[in-house]
C-alpha positions in Angstrom: 19.9 2.4 -46.4 19.8 -0.9 -48.2 20.7 -0.8 -52.0 19.6 -3.2 -54.7 20.9 -3.8 -58.1 18.7 -5.0 -60.7 21.3 -6.8 -63.2 20.5 -7.8 -66.7 22.6 -11.0 -67.2 21.9 -11.5 -70.9 20.2 -14.4 -72.7 22.3 -17.2 -71.0 25.7 -17.0 -72.5 28.0 -16.1 -69.5 30.1 -14.0 -72.0 27.3 -11.6 -72.5 27.6 -10.3 -69.0 28.7 -6.4 -69.5 31.6 -4.9 -67.5 28.8 -2.9 -65.7 27.3 -6.0 -64.6 30.6 -7.5 -63.5 31.3 -4.4 -61.5 27.8 -4.7 -59.9 28.7 -8.1 -58.9 31.7 -7.1 -57.1 30.0 -4.8 -54.6 26.9 -7.0 -53.9 26.8 -8.9 -50.4 23.5 -11.0 -51.3 22.1 -12.2 -54.5 18.6 -13.2 -54.6 17.6 -15.9 -57.0 13.8 -17.1 -57.8 13.6 -20.5 -59.0 10.8 -22.0 -61.1 10.9 -25.5 -59.9 13.1 -28.5 -60.7 12.6 -28.5 -64.4 14.5 -25.0 -64.6 17.2 -26.1 -62.1 19.8 -25.5 -64.9 18.9 -21.8 -64.9 19.6 -21.4 -61.3 23.0 -23.1 -62.1 23.7 -20.9 -65.0 23.4 -17.8 -62.6 25.6 -19.5 -60.0 28.3 -20.4 -62.6 28.4 -16.6 -63.5 28.8 -15.8 -59.6 31.6 -18.5 -59.4 33.4 -16.9 -62.4 33.1 -13.4 -61.4 33.1 -13.5 -57.6 35.7 -16.1 -56.9 36.2 -14.6 -53.5 33.1 -16.1 -52.4 32.4 -13.2 -50.0 28.6 -13.1 -50.6 25.5 -14.8 -49.9 23.0 -16.5 -52.3 19.4 -16.6 -51.0 16.7 -18.7 -53.3 13.2 -18.5 -53.0 10.4 -20.2 -55.2 8.8 -18.0 -57.9 4.9 -18.0 -57.4 3.0 -19.9 -59.9 0.9 -17.9 -62.4 -2.6 -19.0 -63.7 -1.6 -19.7 -67.4 -5.0 -20.8 -68.3 -6.4 -17.3 -67.9 -7.7 -15.5 -71.0 -9.4 -12.4 -72.1 -10.3 -10.2 -69.1 -9.0 -12.7 -66.6 -5.6 -12.5 -68.1 -4.7 -9.1 -66.6 -6.1 -10.2 -63.3 -4.0 -13.1 -63.2 -0.8 -11.2 -64.0 -1.7 -8.6 -61.4 -2.2 -11.3 -58.7 1.1 -13.0 -59.7 2.9 -9.9 -59.4 1.6 -9.1 -56.0 2.6 -12.4 -54.6 6.2 -11.9 -56.1 6.1 -8.4 -54.3 5.3 -10.2 -51.1 8.5 -12.5 -51.7 10.8 -9.5 -52.8 9.6 -7.5 -49.7 10.3 -10.6 -47.3 13.9 -11.1 -48.9 15.0 -7.6 -48.7 13.7 -7.2 -45.1 14.9 -10.4 -43.6 18.0 -11.4 -45.6 19.6 -7.9 -46.3 21.3 -5.8 -43.6 20.7 -2.2 -43.3 23.9 -1.2 -44.8 24.2 -4.0 -47.3 23.8 -4.3 -51.2 21.6 -7.0 -52.7 20.9 -7.9 -56.5 18.4 -9.5 -58.5 19.9 -11.4 -61.5 17.4 -10.7 -64.4 17.5 -12.8 -67.7 18.1 -10.6 -70.8 17.6 -7.0 -70.2 15.4 -5.5 -67.4 13.4 -3.1 -69.6 12.1 -5.7 -71.8 9.2 -8.0 -70.7 10.4 -8.3 -67.2 8.6 -7.2 -64.1 11.6 -6.8 -61.6 11.5 -2.9 -61.8 7.7 -2.6 -61.4 7.5 -5.1 -58.5 10.3 -3.3 -56.7 8.5 0.0 -57.1 5.4 -1.9 -55.6 7.3 -2.8 -52.7 8.6 0.7 -52.1 5.0 1.9 -52.3 3.9 -0.3 -49.6 6.4 1.7 -47.2 7.2 -1.3 -45.1 10.9 -1.4 -46.1 13.2 1.4 -47.6 16.0 0.9 -50.2 17.6 2.7 -53.4 18.0 0.7 -56.6 19.9 1.0 -59.8 19.3 -0.9 -63.1 22.2 -2.5 -65.1 21.1 -3.1 -68.8 21.8 -6.5 -70.2 21.9 -8.1 -73.8 18.3 -9.3 -74.4 17.3 -12.5 -76.1 16.0 -10.3 -79.1 19.6 -8.9 -79.5 21.1 -12.4 -79.2 18.8 -13.9 -81.7 19.5 -11.4 -84.2 23.2 -11.9 -83.7 22.9 -15.6 -84.0 21.1 -15.4 -87.2 23.4 -12.9 -88.5 20.5 -10.4 -89.4 19.1 -7.0 -88.1 15.9 -6.4 -86.5 14.8 -3.6 -88.9 15.2 -2.7 -92.6 16.4 0.7 -93.9 13.8 3.3 -93.0 11.2 0.7 -91.7 9.9 0.2 -88.2 10.2 -3.0 -86.0 7.6 -4.0 -83.4 8.1 -6.3 -80.3 5.0 -8.1 -79.2 3.9 -11.1 -77.4 2.5 -14.4 -79.0 -0.8 -13.7 -77.4 -1.2 -10.3 -79.2 0.0 -11.6 -82.6 -2.6 -14.6 -82.3 -5.4 -12.3 -81.4 -4.5 -9.3 -83.5 -2.4 -10.5 -86.3 0.6 -8.5 -88.0 0.7 -4.9 -86.6 -0.6 -2.3 -89.3 2.0 -0.8 -91.1 5.0 -3.1 -89.7 6.7 -5.9 -91.6 9.4 -6.9 -89.1 7.8 -8.2 -85.9 9.7 -9.8 -83.0 7.6 -12.2 -80.9 8.3 -13.1 -77.3 6.3 -15.3 -74.6 4.7 -17.2 -77.2 3.3 -20.4 -75.8 0.8 -20.7 -78.6 3.1 -21.1 -81.4 1.3 -18.1 -83.1 3.5 -18.1 -86.1 1.3 -21.1 -87.4 -1.2 -18.4 -88.2 1.1 -17.4 -91.1 2.3 -21.0 -92.2 0.7 -20.7 -95.6 2.3 -17.3 -96.4 5.3 -17.7 -98.6 6.1 -14.0 -98.3 6.9 -14.3 -94.7 10.3 -15.5 -93.3 11.0 -16.6 -89.6 14.1 -16.3 -87.6 13.6 -18.6 -84.5 15.6 -19.5 -81.5 15.1 -21.4 -78.3 17.3 -21.4 -75.1 19.4 -18.7 -76.8 23.0 -18.4 -75.4 22.9 -21.4 -73.5 24.3 -25.0 -74.3 21.0 -26.2 -75.5 20.6 -23.4 -77.9 18.4 -24.3 -81.0 18.1 -22.1 -84.2 15.9 -22.5 -87.1 15.1 -20.0 -89.9 13.7 -19.9 -93.5 10.5 -19.1 -95.4 7.5 -19.8 -93.0 5.7 -22.6 -94.8 8.9 -24.6 -94.8 10.4 -23.7 -91.4 7.2 -23.9 -89.4 7.0 -27.6 -89.4 10.6 -27.9 -88.5 10.1 -25.5 -85.7 7.1 -27.1 -84.2 8.9 -30.4 -84.3 12.0 -29.1 -82.7 10.0 -27.4 -80.1 8.0 -30.4 -79.1 11.1 -32.5 -78.8 12.9 -29.9 -76.6 9.9 -29.5 -74.3 9.6 -33.3 -73.9 13.3 -33.4 -73.3 13.7 -30.5 -70.8 10.1 -30.0 -69.5 10.1 -26.2 -70.4 11.2 -24.0 -73.3 12.0 -20.3 -73.6 11.9 -19.1 -77.4 11.8 -15.9 -79.5 11.4 -15.3 -83.0 11.4 -12.6 -85.7 8.8 -12.7 -88.4 9.8 -10.8 -91.7 7.3 -9.9 -94.3 8.9 -9.5 -97.8 8.2 -6.1 -99.1 9.7 -6.3 -102.7 7.3 -5.6 -105.4 
């Protein structure tokens, strides 16, 4: 039976590959890479660099495919439909890749940024492909260092404080719902709206922000939100104009003293 590795490859730094990930690299015959257009060609290059470093034998194939576009204008009730449609089209691509490019006794791998268990669709899409019944395969998951872990490490801070919870959410939910009740440490991902601006007048909130974490283009900023927010907006705009895209993550920390 065909076998698939879902390999978490970290936030971008090749040194963040775990020994388990390197071992999975070693027994993979075909690596599947989904690209998102020319503006993200450097992300494809980073993955190929990892393969060059850890599979110097070259005894493997790389198969690239174009990631389908998602309707990013959808909001409200249309958002879930847009995401569901995108995932189904992605499942079509996965099914074709596994069926056409992977031999019956071979092992393939999908290289996932960060950790496959955190805001990534690869596991769910593979389950959808299996549920269709057109192709059979087994798969395992190799955890990776997420952008959240890398962000905290780069800022030399923890994600939570003693006996206090931390919550991971999206920019969309933070913008719509605000700070989660009873939580003072909030990690925000997938924030195209710069939802932190909602709290830019709160001097009791700190931000620890990072973009392109773990890559040569990494940008870090932190401080009380009223002071840091304008700097982050400027850095974010400059980086997007320069590269054509941006991937960022941040921690909002509400002061609890007094």
